[in-house]
N, C-alpha and C positions, 0 to 999 in steps of 0.2 A: 444509489438506487436500495429500493424498497422489493423485491421476492429476491429469487433464489432464481440465481436463471437451468433453466436444465432444457437444449433442443440437443443432447450432444444424449451418444443415447443411454450412457453411463448412467448422467447424471436426467435424463428420467426414471432409470430403477431405485436414483436413491431420492427420489419425490415423491416417488410410487413410495418406497419403503417409511419417510418420514410421516403422505400417509395418511396406514392407516398405523403409524404411532401414534398417530393423533388422535383416532375412537381407539385408541385402551387401555386401561389405564396399569400401563411401565413406562421404566423407567429410557429414555436412549442416550446415549453413549455418542458421540459427534465429533471427527477427531478427524486433524489434515494439517494440510500446513494452511501458516498466517494466510489470508488474502482472499484464501479457496472457499469461502461464503457459508461459513460452518454458525457464524448468528444467524444470514439469514435464513439457513436450510431449519435453525430451531424455534423460529417464528412463523415456520411451518406448519409444526408442530404446538406451541405453544405460543398462539400471534396477543398475545393479551399479559403476557404474567412478566415482573419484574423479574427483570436482565442483571446480574449484578457476581460478581466475581465469588470463588469459594473464598481467596483468605480476606475479605470483607464479609464476606456471611458468617460463615469463622467466628472474627470480631467480635459481629453484634449478636452474633448466641450467645458469646459465653461474657457478654455483658451486658446482654438480656436488654438489649434496645430496639429488638424486633420482633412480634408476640408473629409468631408463626401459624397459632390459630386464625390468622385473618387471609391467610394463603392456601392452598389448592392446590397447587403449580409455582415453579421455580427453573428461571435458565439460568445456572452458574457454571461461571466462567473461570478459565485456564482454574482446573482440578488439581497442576504439583501446586497449586500454591496450599494448601491445606495440610495444614501437617497434624491433628488428629484424624486422622477416615472413617474411622471406627461407632467413637462417636458424636460427630459430625452424624453422620448417616444414619445413625438412628434417632436424628433431632429430627431428624427432616423422612424420617418410614411410615407420615400421614400424607407425607404430600409425591406429587408427579411430577419430577425432575428431569431438565432436558440439560447430562453436561458435557460438556464445549473442550477439546482438551483439544494439545498438539501432535499427542500419540495416545495409543492408546492402552499402554502402560499396563496389564497385566490383574495390578492392586484395585484394577477399579470395577474389576471384572463380578465380580459377587451383584452390586448393586443398581448394574443393569441389563437389561431383559435385551436391544437392540440394541445394535453396535454396528455405526454408521460411515463408513471412508469417506471424505471428497479426496478424487485427487486434485492433485495440481492444473493448473489453465493446461499446458501444456500436453495434457494426453487429455486434451476437453475440446478440441480442438473447432465443430458446433459452439463453444460452450466465449469460446474465445472469439470468436469473431463474433458473434452477437450484442456483447460485451464491445468489442472494438467501436462498433457504430452508436452504441449507448454514448459511451464517455467521447466522441469524438459529436457525435450532435449536439451534448451538452455544454460539452465545451467550448463551437463556431458560435453555436449560439449566443453564449457567453461574450464571446471576443469579437465579436460583429464579423467572421470571418470561412473562407474557404481553406482548407489545407487534400492536399490526394494528404491518403493514408503511405505511400512511398515515401517522400517525408517527411512525415513523424516515425521519432524516434522509440517504438519501443522494446521497455524493460519489463521482463517476467520475472524477473530474480523477485519478491517477495505478491508475486500473484497480482490480484485483479486491484489489489493495495499500489502497487509500485507498478502496474500498467495507464489505474486513472492518475499517475504523478505526471509521469511519461508522456500520456498524452494529453496533459492543461500543458504542463509546463514550455513542450514539441509545437503547441500551436502557441499561445501565446507568444514563447520566443520569438516565431516569425509573423508576426500579429504585430508589437512593435514600430511604433510611430515613432521619428528620429527624437518629437518634440517627447513623446514618453520614454525611451533610453536617457536623454536631457538630464530628466527627475530620476529616472533611479540610479544613472550615474550620479548626480548631486544627491542625494539623499546617501549611498552608501560613501560616498566622500566627508559630509560631510561626519561618518560619524566617525571614521580613520581619524582623520585631522584632528577629531577632540578624543581620540587615543591614542596621541603625539605619533603621528604617524608622516613625514615630511613629501617634498612634491615625487625627489630617488623613489621614495619606496611606493610610492602610490606610481609611478612612472608604468608600471609593467602592469597592471590593469588595464591598460591601450592598450601598449606594445604587444605583452603574450594573446590574449585573440588576433589581434593585424599580424597576427605571424604565421598562426595557426589557420585565421584561414589564405592567405597569403599561399602555406605550402600545400595548400588541397586545391587554390586556384594553376598555381608554374609550377612547370613541371621541373626547373631549379632555381639553383641560387641566382642565377648569370639573373634568370626573368623576372624573379623577385626584389629584386637589387634595380633593376632597368623601369618596371612598371608602378615598385614605392616612389620611385626616386630616390635612393639612400646608397650607399657608401658603400660600395662588396665589404671590402674588408667593418665598415660598420657590421653591416646586414650578416656575417660571419664571426661577430664580434655575440654580438646579441643571441642570436640560436645557440649560440653555446655557452651563454651563461643565464638562459630560463630553457635550455633543454636537451645542456650534452650533448651536443653536438654539433661537428668541424667543417 
């Protein structure tokens, strides 16, 4: 993703505010949860500026490893990592700053004329729909497959970060061939054997997903035992062993 998605009304207003601040000699604070697009929005304001964490920039200033006269603007990530806030911003008084943080934090108020909060994706449904389509298209292009949205498990716990991961993961897992799976298993088992695992330890790698899949498909342990061609007592023991069920 190379641009801030602004399909929802609230994101359109946010982008408008960012564009406005881009033309003004003032500092802007952007805050919100991880994965909501803070870095992308900062690039709408300062597209060609250095992006660096507050901690690293403060350390570079103290150790005289950066010449601030070479910069007219800087994007500062994770403002909460700054130790001496007053001295830090004093050193940057002639530089236009876009600060990025998880929260607004009142101790930064005096240093930023504009403050922009980006809501989570679940509150920006139009943006969410567009992002899903973007990530679906990317992943399906990589894995040369087509997967309906209903078969993709979406994870919004980390907004755009986990959304992208969940889409890529779902499409990858549904597009692997038997040979691909065997290669993955071989690499995984090789690592585990090198770690000292034995046959009994590794048996669950096969049995747990098999039993989970069977539980989803078949209605009862009787059907599971019949379809898997396994003794019912043995099946019950394995279900209890792995899932604590009887």
